[in-house]
C-alpha positions in Angstrom: 2.3 25.4 -11.8 1.1 24.2 -8.5 -1.9 23.7 -6.3 -3.3 27.1 -7.0 -3.2 26.6 -10.8 -4.8 23.2 -10.5 -7.6 24.6 -8.3 -8.1 27.5 -10.7 -8.4 25.2 -13.7 -10.9 23.0 -11.9 -13.0 26.0 -10.9 -13.0 27.5 -14.4 -13.8 24.1 -15.9 -16.7 23.6 -13.5 -18.1 27.0 -14.3 -18.0 26.2 -18.1 -19.4 22.7 -17.6 -22.2 23.4 -15.2 -23.0 27.1 -15.0 -22.7 28.5 -18.5 -25.7 28.1 -20.9 -24.7 29.4 -24.3 -24.0 27.5 -27.5 -21.5 28.2 -30.2 -21.9 26.2 -33.4 -18.1 25.4 -33.5 -17.5 24.9 -29.8 -19.1 22.8 -27.1 -18.7 24.7 -23.8 -19.4 21.7 -21.6 -16.6 19.7 -23.3 -14.2 22.6 -22.7 -15.2 22.7 -19.0 -14.6 18.9 -18.6 -11.2 19.2 -20.3 -10.2 22.1 -18.0 -11.3 20.1 -14.9 -9.3 17.1 -16.1 -6.3 19.3 -16.6 -6.7 20.8 -13.2 -6.8 17.4 -11.6 -3.7 16.3 -13.5 -1.8 19.4 -12.3 -2.8 18.7 -8.7 -1.7 15.1 -8.9 1.6 16.0 -10.5 2.3 18.7 -7.9 1.6 16.3 -5.1 3.7 13.6 -6.7 6.7 16.1 -7.1 6.3 17.1 -3.4 6.5 13.5 -2.3 9.6 12.9 -4.4 11.2 16.0 -3.0 10.4 14.9 0.6 12.1 11.6 0.1 15.3 13.1 -1.0 17.2 14.4 2.0 20.5 15.9 2.7 23.0 13.5 4.2 25.7 15.1 6.4 28.8 13.1 7.2 30.5 14.0 10.3 33.9 12.6 11.1 35.0 12.5 14.7 38.4 11.6 15.8 39.0 10.6 19.4 42.5 10.4 20.7 43.2 9.0 24.1 46.6 9.4 25.6 48.1 7.7 28.6 49.1 9.7 31.7 52.0 12.0 31.0 51.9 11.5 27.3 52.1 14.4 24.9 49.9 14.4 21.8 51.8 14.4 18.6 52.0 17.6 16.5 49.5 17.7 13.7 51.1 17.3 10.3 52.1 20.4 8.3 51.3 22.6 11.2 53.1 25.6 12.5 51.7 25.1 16.0 54.5 24.4 18.4 53.8 22.7 21.7 55.8 23.7 24.7 58.3 21.0 25.8 56.9 18.5 28.2 58.5 18.6 31.6 57.7 15.6 33.8 
């Protein structure tokens, strides 16, 4: 359900409540129209509420940044469990 369903129910309910002039002995058409309009308003409000709740939830991304500073002439250490070999440092 969504905005379209809510508007559809409100429209059909308004047609039954205000534009239709026939009577059935076991059914009051105006009451059916009012009930449909109330259902449409309820659907609209629930849809808007769920959109607001969804907007508040966000995705949090955690980014780790490691900065290493080395003095002049220093060679950074090898990363653990790595097969990368650095060439020997020649001063």
